[in-house]
N, C-alpha and C positions, 0 to 999 in steps of 0.2 A: 093241535100238536100232540103227538104221542110219543110216551118214553117206551123204548124198548130194551129189555133186558135179555142178555145171554149168560146164561150160569154155567161155569165147569168147562164145558165141552164148546167149541175147541179152546175157550180162554172166557172169563168172567169180563164183560164188558155192559156199558149201556150206553145209550144215543137217544137222540129225539129224531122224530119222523114227520115233517110236516105234509108228506104227501098223503093222501087220502088211501088207507088199505082197505081192499076187498075182502069180502067174508072169505075166510082162510079157506085153501084147499092143497093138499099135499102138492108140491112143487109149483106153488104160486109164484109166476115169473117176477110179480112186481116185488115180494120179500125176497126172494134170490137175489136180484138187482141190489137191493138195498145191502142184503148180507156180503156179498161179494164186496161191493163198494167200502164198508165199514171193516171187514177183515184187511183191505187192502192199507185203508187209513190208519188203524191201530197196529199195522205190521204184526197180525198176529203170527207167533212163530208154529210153524207146520212144517215140521221136517219128512214126514211120512205121506201127508195128502196135500193135492194142489187145492189150490182156494176153490176150485169148480167142482170139487169132490164133496164139498159141504152142501147140506140142503137143510130147510126149515122142514122138519117133521111134523110138529104139532105148536100149538099156540095155546096159551093160557091166558086169559083177560087180568088184565089189571084194573082197577080204578081210573087211571090215568094213561094205560097203554097195554103192552101185551110181555109175556114172557113167552122166549122163542126156543124151545128145544132144538136143537142142532145135532144132525147125524149125518154119517159120511160112508 
Protein backbone atom coordinates (compact mmCIF):
# COMPACT_ATOMS: atom_id res chain seq x y z
CA UNK A 1 0.00 0.00 0.00
CA UNK A 2 1.28 3.48 -0.88
CA UNK A 3 0.44 6.80 0.74
CA UNK A 4 -0.37 9.50 -1.82
CA UNK A 5 -0.15 13.16 -0.85
CA UNK A 6 -1.46 16.05 -2.91
CA UNK A 7 -0.36 19.40 -1.53
CA UNK A 8 -2.13 22.71 -2.05
CA UNK A 9 -3.54 22.37 -5.57
CA UNK A 10 -6.39 21.82 -6.01
CA UNK A 11 -6.44 20.98 -2.28
CA UNK A 12 -4.27 19.27 0.31
CA UNK A 13 -5.41 15.68 0.69
CA UNK A 14 -3.85 12.30 1.35
CA UNK A 15 -5.05 8.77 0.78
CA UNK A 16 -3.75 5.22 0.49
CA UNK A 17 -3.61 3.23 -2.73
CA UNK A 18 -3.47 -0.56 -2.89
CA UNK A 19 -3.14 -0.68 -6.68
CA UNK A 20 0.37 -1.18 -8.07
CA UNK A 21 1.50 2.07 -9.66
CA UNK A 22 3.55 1.94 -12.86
CA UNK A 23 6.67 3.99 -13.43
CA UNK A 24 5.50 7.58 -13.74
CA UNK A 25 4.97 9.15 -17.14
CA UNK A 26 3.07 12.38 -17.76
CA UNK A 27 -0.56 11.52 -18.45
CA UNK A 28 -0.38 8.19 -16.59
CA UNK A 29 -3.86 6.68 -16.97
CA UNK A 30 -3.67 4.72 -13.71
CA UNK A 31 -2.85 7.82 -11.65
CA UNK A 32 -5.42 9.88 -13.58
CA UNK A 33 -8.19 7.41 -12.70
CA UNK A 34 -7.14 7.44 -9.05
CA UNK A 35 -6.95 11.24 -9.01
CA UNK A 36 -10.46 11.65 -10.47
CA UNK A 37 -11.90 9.12 -8.03
CA UNK A 38 -10.30 10.89 -5.06
CA UNK A 39 -11.38 14.38 -6.19
CA UNK A 40 -14.97 13.11 -6.31
CA UNK A 41 -14.66 11.19 -3.04
CA UNK A 42 -13.31 14.22 -1.18
CA UNK A 43 -15.79 16.53 -3.00
CA UNK A 44 -12.99 19.00 -3.76
CA UNK A 45 -14.32 22.48 -4.48
CA UNK A 46 -13.40 23.31 -8.07
CA UNK A 47 -15.42 26.28 -9.33
CA UNK A 48 -13.19 27.00 -12.36
CA UNK A 49 -12.05 23.57 -13.57
CA UNK A 50 -13.86 20.30 -14.17
CA UNK A 51 -12.26 17.35 -12.41
CA UNK A 52 -11.19 16.01 -15.82
CA UNK A 53 -9.05 19.15 -16.28
CA UNK A 54 -6.66 18.07 -13.51
CA UNK A 55 -3.65 15.90 -14.28
CA UNK A 56 -0.72 14.48 -12.32
CA UNK A 57 2.16 16.49 -13.78
CA UNK A 58 4.98 15.16 -11.62
CA UNK A 59 5.63 12.66 -8.85
CA UNK A 60 8.08 12.95 -5.98
CA UNK A 61 8.91 9.68 -4.22
CA UNK A 62 8.32 9.23 -0.49
CA UNK A 63 9.59 6.44 1.71
CA UNK A 64 6.08 4.95 1.79
CA UNK A 65 4.41 6.53 -1.25
CA UNK A 66 4.39 9.53 -3.55
CA UNK A 67 3.70 13.25 -3.58
CA UNK A 68 1.68 14.18 -6.64
CA UNK A 69 2.07 17.58 -8.25
CA UNK A 70 -1.23 18.44 -9.89
CA UNK A 71 -1.82 20.85 -12.76
CA UNK A 72 -4.77 21.83 -14.86
